[in-house]
C-alpha positions as CSV (number, residue, x, y, z in Angstrom):
1,M,16.0,-4.1,8.2
2,C,13.2,-3.3,5.8
3,L,9.6,-2.5,6.5
4,A,6.9,-2.6,3.9
5,V,3.4,-1.5,4.8
6,P,0.1,-2.4,3.2
7,G,-2.2,0.4,2.0
8,K,-5.4,0.6,-0.1
9,I,-5.4,2.3,-3.5
10,L,-7.9,5.2,-3.5
11,S,-7.2,6.7,-6.9
12,M,-4.7,6.3,-9.7
13,M,-3.1,8.6,-12.4
14,G,-0.4,8.5,-15.1
15,D,0.9,5.7,-17.2
16,D,3.8,3.2,-17.2
17,L,6.7,4.6,-15.2
18,T,4.8,7.7,-14.2
19,R,1.9,5.7,-12.8
20,S,1.1,6.7,-9.3
21,G,-1.8,6.7,-6.9
22,R,-3.2,8.0,-3.6
23,V,-2.9,5.1,-1.1
24,S,-4.5,5.1,2.4
25,F,-2.5,3.6,5.3
26,G,-5.1,3.4,8.0
27,G,-6.4,6.9,7.2
28,V,-3.0,8.5,6.4
29,V,-3.0,9.1,2.6
30,K,0.2,9.3,0.6
31,E,1.1,9.4,-3.0
32,V,2.8,6.2,-4.1
33,N,4.6,5.1,-7.3
34,L,2.6,2.2,-8.9
35,A,5.0,1.4,-11.8
36,Y,6.1,-1.9,-10.3
37,V,2.5,-3.2,-10.1
38,P,0.9,-2.5,-13.5
39,E,-2.0,-4.8,-12.8
40,A,-3.1,-2.9,-9.6
41,E,-6.5,-1.3,-9.6
42,V,-8.4,1.1,-7.3
43,G,-9.5,-0.8,-4.2
44,N,-6.5,-3.2,-4.2
45,Y,-4.2,-3.4,-1.3
46,V,-0.5,-3.0,-2.1
47,V,2.7,-3.4,-0.1
48,V,4.6,-0.2,-0.1
49,H,8.3,0.3,0.6
50,V,10.0,3.7,0.4
51,G,7.2,5.2,-1.7
52,F,6.9,2.3,-4.2
53,A,4.2,-0.3,-4.3
54,I,6.1,-3.6,-4.7
55,A,3.2,-6.2,-4.6
56,I,-0.5,-6.6,-4.4
57,L,-2.0,-8.2,-1.3
58,D,-5.4,-9.8,-0.9
59,E,-7.7,-7.9,1.4
60,A,-7.7,-10.4,4.3
61,E,-3.9,-10.6,4.4
62,A,-3.6,-6.8,4.3
63,E,-6.1,-6.3,7.1
64,Q,-4.4,-8.9,9.3
65,T,-1.0,-7.2,8.8
66,L,-2.5,-3.8,9.7
67,R,-4.0,-5.4,12.9
68,D,-0.6,-6.9,13.8
69,L,1.1,-3.5,13.3
70,E,-1.5,-1.8,15.5
71,Q,-1.1,-4.4,18.2
72,M,2.7,-4.0,18.1
73,A,2.3,-0.3,18.6
74,L,0.0,-0.8,21.6
75,E,2.6,-3.1,23.2
76,A,5.5,-0.7,22.7
């Protein structure tokens, strides 16, 4: 089973394969590799799996996913 979590890009650094960014997951900020999403920009939401951003999400979809995860945690 895989779990990919959406997060918002706060800042970016590096180029090509060394491209990374600080990404906020509901207030928890982690450094994430952005090499797989070269078109990503600060303010975009990205889906992150094991430290790599694998896709860009629109804001509404990302926020709905975060609400769903929060609800699941409350019910556990």
